[in-house]
C-alpha positions in Angstrom: 0.0 0.0 0.0 1.5 3.4 -0.9 2.9 5.5 1.9 3.8 9.3 2.2 7.3 10.4 1.7 7.8 10.3 5.5 6.2 7.0 5.9 2.4 6.4 7.2 -0.4 8.2 5.4 0.1 10.2 2.3 -0.5 13.9 3.1 -2.3 16.3 0.7 -2.7 20.0 1.5 -5.2 22.1 -0.5 -4.7 25.9 -0.5 -7.7 28.2 -1.1 -6.7 31.8 -1.0 -10.2 33.0 -1.9 -12.8 30.5 -0.6 -16.5 31.1 -1.0 -19.7 30.2 0.6 -21.8 28.9 -2.3 -25.6 29.5 -2.3 -27.0 27.2 -5.0 -30.6 28.0 -6.1 -32.3 25.6 -8.3 -34.9 27.4 -10.6 -35.8 25.3 -13.6 -36.3 27.2 -16.8 -35.9 30.5 -15.1 -36.1 33.6 -17.2 -33.9 36.7 -17.0 -35.9 39.8 -15.8 -38.8 37.7 -14.7 -40.2 36.6 -11.5 -39.1 32.9 -11.2 -40.2 29.9 -9.1 -37.3 28.2 -7.3 -37.3 24.6 -6.2 -34.6 24.4 -3.7 -31.8 26.4 -1.9 -28.6 24.8 -0.7 -25.6 26.4 1.1 -22.1 24.8 0.8 -18.6 25.8 1.8 -16.8 26.2 -1.4 -13.7 27.5 -3.2 -11.6 25.5 -5.6 -9.1 24.1 -2.9 -11.9 23.4 -0.4 -13.8 21.4 -3.2 -10.7 19.4 -3.9 -10.1 18.7 -0.2 -13.8 17.6 0.2 -13.5 15.3 -2.9 -10.3 13.7 -1.7 -11.8 13.1 1.6 -14.8 11.4 0.1 -12.4 9.2 -2.0 -10.3 8.3 1.1 -13.5 7.3 3.0 -14.8 5.4 0.1 -12.1 2.6 0.3 -8.7 4.1 0.8 -8.8 3.6 4.5 -6.4 5.6 6.4 -3.9 6.0 3.6 -4.7 9.6 2.9 -4.5 12.7 5.2 -6.2 15.7 3.8 -5.6 19.3 5.1 -7.3 22.5 3.9 -5.7 26.0 4.4 -5.9 29.4 3.2 -7.7 32.6 4.4 -11.2 32.4 5.9 -13.6 35.0 7.3 -14.5 34.6 10.9 -18.0 35.8 10.5 -19.2 32.9 8.5 -16.7 30.2 9.0 -19.2 27.9 10.5 -20.2 26.1 7.3 -16.6 25.4 6.5 -15.9 24.1 9.9 -18.9 21.8 9.7 -17.7 20.5 6.3 -14.3 19.7 7.5 -15.6 17.9 10.6 -17.9 15.9 8.5 -15.3 14.7 6.0 -12.4 14.5 8.4 -10.4 17.3 6.7 -7.8 19.0 9.0 -8.6 22.7 9.3 -5.5 24.8 9.0 -7.2 27.9 7.7 -6.1 31.3 8.9 -9.0 33.2 10.4 -9.4 36.8 9.4 -11.7 39.6 10.1 -14.9 39.9 8.2 -17.0 37.4 6.1 -15.8 35.1 3.4 -17.3 36.0 -0.1 -20.5 34.6 -1.2 -21.0 32.9 -4.7 -24.6 32.5 -6.0 -25.2 29.6 -8.3 -28.4 29.6 -10.3 -29.0 26.0 -11.6 -31.5 25.3 -14.4 -32.2 21.7 -14.2 -34.2 21.7 -17.3 -31.5 23.1 -19.5 -28.7 21.5 -17.4 -26.9 24.9 -17.0 -25.5 26.8 -14.1 -25.0 30.5 -14.0 -22.4 31.9 -11.4 -22.4 35.2 -9.7 -19.2 35.6 -7.6 -19.2 38.4 -5.1 -15.9 40.1 -4.0 -13.7 38.5 -1.4 -11.8 39.6 1.5 -8.5 41.6 1.2 -5.3 40.0 2.5 -3.1 42.1 4.7 0.7 41.7 5.2 0.0 40.3 8.6 -2.2 37.6 7.6 0.0 36.6 4.7 2.8 36.4 7.1 0.8 34.1 9.4 -0.2 31.9 6.4 3.4 31.7 5.2 4.4 30.2 8.6 1.5 27.8 8.2 2.3 26.8 4.7 6.0 26.2 5.6 5.1 23.9 8.4 2.7 21.9 6.2 5.0 21.6 3.4 7.6 19.8 5.5 5.2 16.8 5.7 3.2 17.1 2.5 3.4 14.7 -0.3 1.2 17.0 -2.6 0.1 20.5 -2.5 -2.9 21.8 -4.4 -2.9 25.6 -5.1 -6.3 26.4 -6.4 -8.6 29.3 -7.2 -8.4 33.1 -7.5 -6.1 35.4 -5.5 -7.8 37.9 -3.2 -7.0 41.7 -3.2 -3.7 42.1 -1.5 -1.9 39.0 -2.9 0.5 39.5 -5.7 -0.2 37.7 -9.0 3.0 35.7 -8.8 2.1 34.3 -5.3 1.4 30.8 -6.7 4.5 30.9 -8.9 6.7 31.7 -5.8 5.0 28.9 -3.7 5.6 26.5 -6.5 9.2 27.1 -6.7 9.8 26.6 -2.9 7.5 23.5 -2.7 9.0 21.7 -5.7 12.5 22.4 -4.3 11.3 20.8 -1.1 10.2 17.7 -3.0 6.5 18.3 -2.9 4.3 17.6 -5.9 2.4 20.7 -6.9 -0.9 20.8 -8.6 -2.2 24.3 -9.8 -5.7 25.2 -10.9 -6.2 28.9 -11.4 -6.9 31.4 -14.2 -6.1 35.1 -15.2 -3.1 36.9 -14.0 -2.2 34.1 -11.5 -2.1 31.4 -14.1 -0.1 33.8 -16.4 2.5 34.3 -13.9 2.7 30.7 -13.0 3.3 29.5 -16.6 5.8 32.4 -17.2 7.8 31.4 -14.1 11.1 29.2 -14.7 9.7 26.5 -12.4 6.2 25.1 -13.4 3.8 23.2 -11.2 3.9 19.3 -11.6 0.2 19.2 -12.5 -1.5 22.1 -14.5 -5.2 21.8 -15.2 -6.5 24.8 -17.2 -9.6 24.6 -19.2 -9.3 25.4 -22.9 -10.2 29.1 -22.5 -7.8 29.6 -19.5 -5.0 28.1 -21.4 -5.6 30.3 -24.5 -5.7 33.3 -22.1 -2.4 32.3 -20.5 -0.7 31.7 -23.9 -2.2 34.8 -25.4 -3.5 33.0 -28.6 -6.2 30.9 -29.9 -5.7 27.2 -30.0 -7.3 26.0 -33.2 -8.0 22.3 -33.0 -7.0 19.4 -31.0 -3.4 19.3 -32.6 -2.6 22.8 -31.3 -4.0 22.1 -27.9 -1.9 18.9 -27.6 1.2 20.8 -28.7 0.6 23.6 -26.2 0.4 21.0 -23.4 3.4 19.1 -24.7 5.3 22.5 -24.5 4.5 22.7 -21.0 5.7 19.2 -20.3 9.0 20.1 -22.0 9.4 22.9 -19.6 9.1 20.8 -16.5 5.4 20.0 -15.8 4.6 16.3 -15.2 0.9 16.4 -16.1 -1.1 18.9 -18.2 -4.9 18.4 -18.2 -6.9 20.5 -20.4 -10.6 20.3 -19.8 -13.1 21.0 -22.5 -16.5 20.8 -21.0 -18.8 18.1 -22.2 -16.2 16.9 -24.8 -13.9 15.7 -22.0 -10.4 16.4 -21.2 -6.9 16.0 -22.8 -4.4 14.5 -20.3 -0.8 14.7 -21.3 2.3 13.3 -19.6 5.9 12.6 -20.8 4.8 9.0 -21.2 1.9 9.7 -23.4 -1.3 11.7 -24.1 -4.9 10.6 -24.0 -8.5 12.1 -24.4 -11.0 11.1 -21.9 -14.7 11.5 -22.8 -17.2 11.4 -20.0 -20.4 9.4 -19.8 -23.7 11.0 -20.1 -25.1 11.8 -16.6 -28.0 13.6 -15.1 -26.4 17.0 -14.3 -27.4 18.7 -11.1 -24.7 21.3 -11.0 -21.5 21.8 -13.0 -19.9 23.7 -10.1 -16.9 21.9 -8.9 -16.5 19.6 -11.8 -12.9 20.9 -12.6 -12.1 20.7 -8.8 -13.1 17.0 -8.8 -10.8 16.4 -11.9 -8.0 17.8 -9.9 -8.7 15.7 -6.9 -8.8 12.6 -9.2 -5.5 13.5 -10.9 -3.7 14.1 -7.6 -5.1 10.8 -6.1 -3.9 9.0 -9.4 -0.4 10.5 -9.0 -0.1 9.3 -5.3 -1.2 5.9 -6.5 1.2 5.7 -9.4 -1.5 5.2 -12.1 -0.7 5.2 -15.8 -1.9 8.2 -17.7 -4.8 6.1 -19.1 -5.9 5.0 -15.6 -5.4 8.5 -14.3 -7.6 10.0 -17.0 -10.3 7.5 -16.3 -10.3 8.1 -12.5 -10.2 11.9 -12.9 -13.1 11.9 -15.5 -15.3 9.6 -13.3 -14.6 12.0 -10.3 -15.7 15.0 -12.5 -18.8 13.1 -13.9 -19.8 11.9 -10.5 -19.5 15.3 -8.9 -21.9 16.9 -11.3 -24.6 14.5 -10.2 -24.4 16.1 -6.7 -25.0 19.6 -5.3 -21.9 20.6 -3.4 -18.3 19.2 -3.5 -19.2 15.4 -3.1 -18.5 12.1 -4.8 -21.2 9.5 -5.3 -21.0 6.1 -3.6 -18.2 3.8 -4.5 -20.4 1.5 -6.7 -21.8 4.5 -8.6 -18.3 5.9 -9.1 -16.9 2.6 -10.3 -19.8 2.4 -12.9 -18.9 5.8 -14.1 -15.2 5.0 -14.4 -16.1 1.9 -16.5 -18.0 4.1 -19.0 -15.2 6.7 -19.5 -13.9 6.4 -23.1 -10.1 6.8 -23.2 -8.3 7.1 -26.6 -4.8 8.0 -27.6 -4.5 11.7 -28.4 
């Protein structure tokens, strides 16, 4: 059974600099500018790294025993921390968030079950101060000494420089930690321009085009862009393309994974579930084909749920068996 680099359970830390309290409203066939009837309201602790931690914890409880230890960290507003604390207790995730004054931002998700579409409205987040960043840096240093993998996920709040993830990546990789990055905009641009790339990079097609500053016309150009990142030091590049699936590229090969059709409740967190699947696949030493199958099944399973959760092991296994993996 795989062990962590210091023996015992393998340790994963997920960093969320800008978490969100997600309010998901289901309103089938809602119309813009009209009075609409809603079917349900659900509140979930969210943010990309929080979602990754939650999914990894589900995977651990679904059959991995005590072989995986999951920690969540970042900056969390004191005023509405309770839903996050409840999620971490329920999932067995270690809470290493730095508490800051104020409330964590709220994200509103409008889910149209009839059209199988989700509309996101993300409100502004808290600003980071030099003092909170110094406290977080001390926490990250302590966690990196034991971690096998670090997930750097989501946007950066005001007060955090655009190259924050790039700087963290260099330090973590130098310490022998596997680094997974899932971000966009200026933070992704800075990370991909840095001399030391993350081990795992998971942009969607539009984020990758934005970071490269050009359109990628066709699968061959997407594949070449991913291979260029591998040549510069990344181990895994996963380019998600929505319903089409995802291109997964390593130095050993490249595959395209197409998900099975499922009943979509919400697409929020689908990419985060894919990151969780790829990180767990790396820790288990899976081939690129098997990693693609696992990550795609995690993503497909997550969109059949509201909130950052995996389906039960039998349903997840059935989804994995239906993933179509072909050479790219």
